[in-house]
C-alpha positions in Angstrom: -5.8 10.9 -1.1 -2.9 11.9 -3.3 -0.6 9.2 -4.5 2.4 10.8 -2.0 0.1 9.4 0.7 -0.4 6.6 -0.4 3.0 5.5 -1.1 3.7 6.6 2.2 1.2 4.5 4.3 2.7 0.9 1.8 5.9 2.2 3.3 5.1 3.2 6.4 3.0 0.8 7.4 4.7 -2.6 5.7 2.4 -3.6 3.2 -0.2 -5.1 6.1 -3.3 -3.0 4.9 -5.5 -3.7 2.0 -7.2 -2.6 -1.1 -6.9 0.9 -0.7 -6.9 3.4 -4.1 -5.8 6.8 -5.7 -5.8 8.8 -8.4 -2.4 7.2 -9.7 -1.4 4.1 -7.8 -3.5 1.0 -5.8 -2.4 -1.7 -3.5 -3.8 -5.5 -3.8 -2.9 -8.1 -1.7 -1.8 -11.1 -4.5 0.4 -13.5 -2.6 0.1 -14.9 0.9 4.5 -13.7 1.3 4.0 -10.8 -0.5 1.8 -10.3 1.5 -0.2 -6.3 -0.2 1.5 -4.5 -2.4 1.9 -1.3 -4.4 0.7 -1.0 -8.3 0.5 1.9 -10.6 -2.3 2.3 -12.6 0.0 2.3 -16.0 0.6 -1.1 -16.0 -0.1 -4.3 -14.0 3.6 -5.5 -12.3 4.0 -4.2 -8.7 5.9 -1.2 -8.0 6.6 -2.2 -4.9 5.9 -5.6 -1.9 7.3 -6.6 1.4 8.7 -10.3 1.3 9.7 -9.7 4.7 9.2 -6.4 7.9 12.7 -5.7 6.9 13.1 -4.1 3.3 11.5 -3.2 0.5 11.3 -5.2 -2.9 11.3 -2.5 -5.5 10.8 -2.8 -9.3 13.6 -0.9 -10.9 13.3 2.2 -12.9 15.2 0.7 -16.5 13.3 -3.1 -16.5 10.9 -2.2 -19.2 13.4 0.0 -21.8 16.1 -3.4 -20.3 12.8 -5.8 -21.9 12.3 -3.7 -24.5 16.8 -4.1 -26.0 17.2 -7.3 -25.2 14.4 -8.6 -27.5 15.2 -5.8 -29.7 11.9 -3.6 -30.1 14.3 -0.5 -29.9 10.8 1.3 -31.3 8.9 -0.1 -27.4 11.9 1.1 -26.1 11.9 5.1 -27.4 8.3 5.1 -26.1 7.9 3.7 -23.1 11.0 6.3 -21.6 8.1 9.0 -21.0 5.2 6.9 -20.4 3.4 7.3 -16.9 4.5 4.6 -15.4 8.5 5.5 -15.5 7.5 9.0 -13.9 5.6 6.5 -11.9 8.3 4.1 -10.1 10.3 7.0 -10.4 7.7 8.0 -7.6 8.3 5.3 -5.3 11.8 5.2 -5.9 11.3 8.9 -4.4 9.8 8.8 -1.0 11.2 5.6 -0.5 14.3 7.2 -1.1 12.9 10.1 1.6 11.9 7.9 4.1 14.6 5.6 4.8 12.9 2.6 3.9 15.4 -0.5 3.5 14.8 -1.5 -0.4 15.6 -4.1 -3.0 16.2 -3.7 -6.8 14.7 -7.0 -8.7 12.8 -7.8 -12.0 9.0 -7.5 -11.1 9.7 -6.9 -7.8 9.5 -10.3 -7.6 12.3 -12.0 -5.5 13.1 -15.3 -7.6 14.0 -13.1 -10.2 16.8 -11.6 -8.1 20.0 -13.7 -9.1 18.9 -13.6 -12.5 18.6 -10.3 -12.8 21.9 -8.8 -11.0 23.5 -11.7 -13.0 22.9 -9.6 -16.1 23.9 -6.4 -14.7 27.0 -8.1 -13.5 27.7 -9.7 -16.5 27.3 -6.5 -18.3 29.9 -4.1 -16.2 32.4 -7.5 -16.7 32.4 -6.5 -20.6 32.3 -2.7 -20.3 36.1 -3.3 -17.9 37.1 -6.5 -20.1 37.0 -3.2 -23.2 38.1 -0.3 -21.1 41.7 -3.1 -20.4 41.5 -4.0 -23.8 41.5 -0.4 -25.4 43.2 1.3 -21.7 40.2 4.5 -23.2 38.2 4.8 -19.5 37.4 7.6 -17.3 39.6 7.1 -13.8 38.0 7.2 -11.0 37.7 7.3 -6.7 37.1 3.4 -5.1 36.3 5.1 -2.1 36.1 2.5 0.8 32.2 1.8 2.3 34.8 1.3 5.4 36.2 5.0 4.5 32.4 6.9 4.6 31.6 5.5 7.8 35.0 6.4 9.5 34.6 10.0 8.7 30.7 11.0 10.0 32.2 8.8 13.5 34.9 10.2 14.1 37.9 12.7 12.5 40.6 10.8 14.8 40.7 7.8 12.3 43.1 7.3 9.4 41.0 6.7 6.1 42.3 4.0 4.2 43.9 4.6 0.9 41.3 5.4 -1.4 42.6 4.3 -4.9 41.5 5.6 -8.6 39.7 2.5 -10.7 38.1 2.9 -14.1 34.6 4.2 -14.4 32.9 0.8 -14.7 34.7 -1.0 -12.0 33.0 1.1 -9.6 30.2 0.0 -11.4 31.4 -3.9 -11.0 31.7 -3.5 -7.4 28.3 -1.1 -6.9 26.1 -4.2 -8.3 28.0 -6.8 -6.7 27.8 -5.3 -3.1 24.1 -4.7 -4.2 24.0 -8.3 -5.3 25.0 -9.3 -1.7 22.7 -6.8 0.4 20.0 -8.1 -1.4 21.6 -11.3 -0.7 21.0 -10.5 3.1 17.7 -9.4 3.5 16.4 -11.2 1.1 17.3 -14.0 2.9 18.7 -15.9 -0.2 21.3 -17.9 -0.9 25.1 -16.7 -1.6 26.5 -15.8 -4.7 23.9 -17.3 -7.0 25.2 -15.8 -10.1 26.7 -17.6 -12.7 28.9 -14.8 -14.8 30.7 -14.4 -18.1 34.4 -16.2 -18.3 35.5 -15.9 -22.0 38.5 -15.5 -24.3 36.7 -11.4 -23.9 37.5 -11.7 -19.5 39.5 -14.0 -18.5 42.4 -11.4 -18.4 40.6 -9.1 -16.1 39.9 -12.0 -13.8 43.3 -12.9 -13.6 43.9 -9.1 -12.2 40.2 -9.0 -10.5 41.3 -11.1 -8.5 44.4 -12.7 -7.9 46.0 -8.7 -9.1 44.2 -6.1 -7.6 45.0 -3.6 -5.1 41.8 -3.1 -3.0 42.8 -6.2 -0.7 38.7 -6.8 -0.3 37.7 -6.1 -3.9 39.9 -9.0 -4.3 38.4 -11.8 -1.8 35.0 -11.2 -2.7 35.2 -11.5 -6.2 37.4 -14.3 -5.7 34.8 -15.6 -3.6 31.6 -14.7 -6.4 34.3 -15.8 -9.6 34.6 -19.5 -7.4 30.6 -19.9 -7.5 30.1 -18.5 -10.4 33.5 -21.5 -12.0 30.2 -24.1 -10.4 27.3 -22.3 -12.1 29.1 -22.8 -15.3 26.5 -24.7 -16.7 23.7 -22.8 -15.9 22.8 -20.9 -19.6 24.0 -16.3 -19.1 21.7 -15.1 -21.3 
């Protein structure tokens, strides 16, 4: 069995089969709630797990690199990038995308770490966006809504919603926030469970995001996220 055949079988069967192997991957039953997990022979962490019938958890492409950098080990990070592990993650992502498999990205393909992972990504987006606003040096991109994309696929009769030009890091912020919300729904997790930055550097940014944001749907999501985040404020932010 080739790597591609094994990965496709894993996704299509739904993680319900037992121990199967190829030259680069294998499957093994690990946790009762995950049933069978997909592993690369290059690492001990699962590449993908199937916590429920609606989605698969897939390890993030850059997770090991991020961990190495977080611990200040740039030498290790530089060695990870060209590794077989990285190419294996690419294969899993590509096949999942080709099969239109519903996936959620989480560290070590672990459901319980999903919120913390997304919290770190969103906080990085907030830092970058606050810097953009402070320096007034950033690239602008169109902010196209999901409803715009949906309507264009259904019918040309609909009038498109306004499309705004926004800083590129704003677009990244909203992309990760939607990934958080989608993941919470698919994994049956409580909503908005992230503790976000609210310090001297980001206060002006938050004021704009939840009070003056011209994209009203984003404004409402950000207001809810900020309110819940303040309730979680005593939690330490990495």
